[in-house]
TIBAGU-355556 format. One record per residue: x negated, y, z negated of N, C-alpha, C, CB in turn. Coordinates in steps of 0.05 Angstrom, whole numbers, plus 32768, in hexadecimal, padded with zeros to 4 digits. Glycine has a CB too. Layout:
<sites>
XYZXYZXYZXYZ;...
</sites>
This chain:
<sites>
777F85D07636778485B5763E779F85B5764D778585A17626;77A185A7766377BA85A7767277CF8597766477B5859B768E;77E8859C766C78008590765F77FF857276607819859B766B;77F88567767777F7854A767A77E4853D766677EF85427697;77CC854A766277B98540764F77C385417633779F85507652;77D18556762C77DC8559761177F08542760B77E98574760D;7802853E761F78168529761C7809850D7619782985297634;77F48508762877E684EE762677DA84EB760A77D084EC763C;77CD84FF760077C084FE75E677D584FB75D077AF851675E1;77EC850875D37801850675BF780D84EA75BF7818851B75C5;781084DD75D6781A84C275D7780684AE75CB782084BA75F4;77EC84B275D177D884A175C577D784A375A777BC84A875D1;77DA84BC759D77DA84C0758077F284B1757377DC84DE7579;780984B27581782184A47577781C84867577783984AC7588;7810847C758C780B845F758F77F98455757877FE845A75AA;77E48465757177D1845D755C77D88468754177B684667564;77F08474753F77FA847F752577E78494751A77FE84687511;77DE84A6752B77CD84BC752377DE84D6752377B484BF7535;77D684EA751477E48504751577E28510753177DA851774FF;77F88514753F77F7851D755A77EB8539755C7813851E7566;77F0854A754977E58565754A77C78565754B77EF85767533;77BA8555753A779D85547539779185467552779485467520;779D8530755A7792852075707795852E758B77A085057571;77AB853C758F77B1854775A977AD856675A977CD854175B2;77A48571759377A0858E759277BB859D75937790859775AA;77D08591758977EA859E758877EC85B07570780185897588;77FE85C47572780285D5755B781385C77546781085F07564;781085D1752E781E85C67516782C85DD7508780B85B77503;784685DB7502785585F074F5786185E574DB786B85FB7507;786085F674C6786E85F074AD787E860974A6785A85E97496;7898860574A178AA861A749978B18617747C78C3861B74AB;78AD862B746C78B4862B745078CD863C744C789C8636743E;78E4862E744C78FD863C744A7900864E746278FF864B7430;790A8666745D790C867A747278F98691746D792986847475;78E4868C745D78D386A2745478B686A0745D78D386A37437;78AD8689746778918687746F788D86717484787F86827457;787C867774987876866374AC7857866174AE7882866C74C8;784E864874AE7831864374B2782F863574CD78258631749B;781F864074DF781B863574FA77FD863074FD782686487510;77F68617750177DA860F750677D78608752377D285F774F4;77C18611752F77BC860A754B77C6861F755F77C885F07552;77C98638755677D1864D756877B98656757977DD86657559;77BF8663758F77AA866C75A177A9868A75A477AD865F75BD;77B98698759477B886B5759577D386C2759177AD86BE75AF;77D286DB758877EA86EB758277F286F9759C77E586FF756B;780B86F675A47815870375BD7826871C75B7782586EF75CD;7835871B75A178468732759A78488733757C7863873175A7;7849874B7571784B874E7554785C8766754C782F87517547;78718760753D7882877575327891876A751A7896877F7548;78A0877B750C78AD877274F478C5876074F978B6878B74E4;78CF8760751378E6874F751A78DF8739752E78FB87607526;78C68739753978BE8725754D78A08721754D78C8872E7569;78988708754B787C8701754E787A86EA7562786F86F97532;786886EC7576786486D7758A784786CE7589786D86E175A6;784486B4758A782986A8758A7826869475A17823869B756F;780F869375AD7809868075C27801866575B577F2868A75D5;780D864F75BF7806863475B57805862175CC781A862B759F;77EE861975D577EB860475E977FC8607760277F185EB75DE;77FB861E760F780B86227628782886297623780A860A7638;7830862E760A784B86367603784A864E75F0785B861E75F6;7861865775E87863866E75D67875866675BF786D868775E4;786D866C75A6787E866A758F788786867588786F865C7576;78A1868A758878AD86A5758278BB86A3756778C186AE7598;78B386B4755478BF86B5753A78D086CF753978A986B47523;78E986CC753178FC86E27530790586E57513791486DE7543;790786FE750A7910870274EE7910871F74E678FE86F274DB;790C872474CD790B873F74C278F4874174AE7926874774B5;78E6875874AF78D0875C749C78B9874974A178DA875A7480;78B5874074B978A0872C74BF7885873974BC78A4872174DB;7873872A74B07857873374AD7844871C74B1785387407491;782C872274B97817870E74BA780A870C749E7801871474D0;780F86F7748F780486F3747577E786EC7476781486DE7465;77DF86DF748C77C486D6748F77C086CC74AB77BB86C1747A;77A886CF74B777A486C574D2778686BF74D577AD86DA74E7;778186A774DF7766869F74E6776686987504775C868774D5;7750868E750E774E8687752A7762867175327732867D7530;7769865F751F777B86497526779586487516776C862F7522;77988659750177AF865774EF77BA867374EB77A7864A74D5;77D5867474E977E2868D74E277F9868774CE77ED869B74FB;77FC869974BB7811869774A7782286B074A9780686947489;783C86AC74AE784F86C274B2786286C2749B785E86BF74CD;786786DA7490787A86DE747A789086F07482786C86E87461;78A586F2747278BC8702747878D586F1747978B987127492;78EB86FC7482790386EC7485790386E074A2791D86FC7480;790186C674A4790086B974BE791C86AF74C578EC86A174BD;792686BB74DB794186B474E47941869F74FA794F86CD74EE;792B869D7509792A8689751E790E86857528793C86927535;7909866D753378F08667754078F6865A755B78DE8653752E;78EA8664757078EF8659758B78D4864F759678FB866F759D;78D6863975A578BF862E75B278C4863175D078B9861075AA;78B5864275DE78BA864875FA78A4863D760C78BC866775FE;78AB8631762178988627763578978639764C789F860A763E;
</sites>
């Protein structure tokens, strides 16, 4: 989906008080302290190492930086990353 379409759907979800991630197909992240990240709505793994993991999300990249990073679980739409998470970047 193009960026303009995503923005429109996100605004409509906000207007009708709906969860934007579900209505517009946006990714959803939950960080549990500095030890675990749950990312729903990813589109694929781009890089994987113990200090860096990159995932594609709707035309952007989520970069997770840390130490001892591992994939705790991964499905077609969801990934759980464990280890010491030092930073998360959202790159366009």
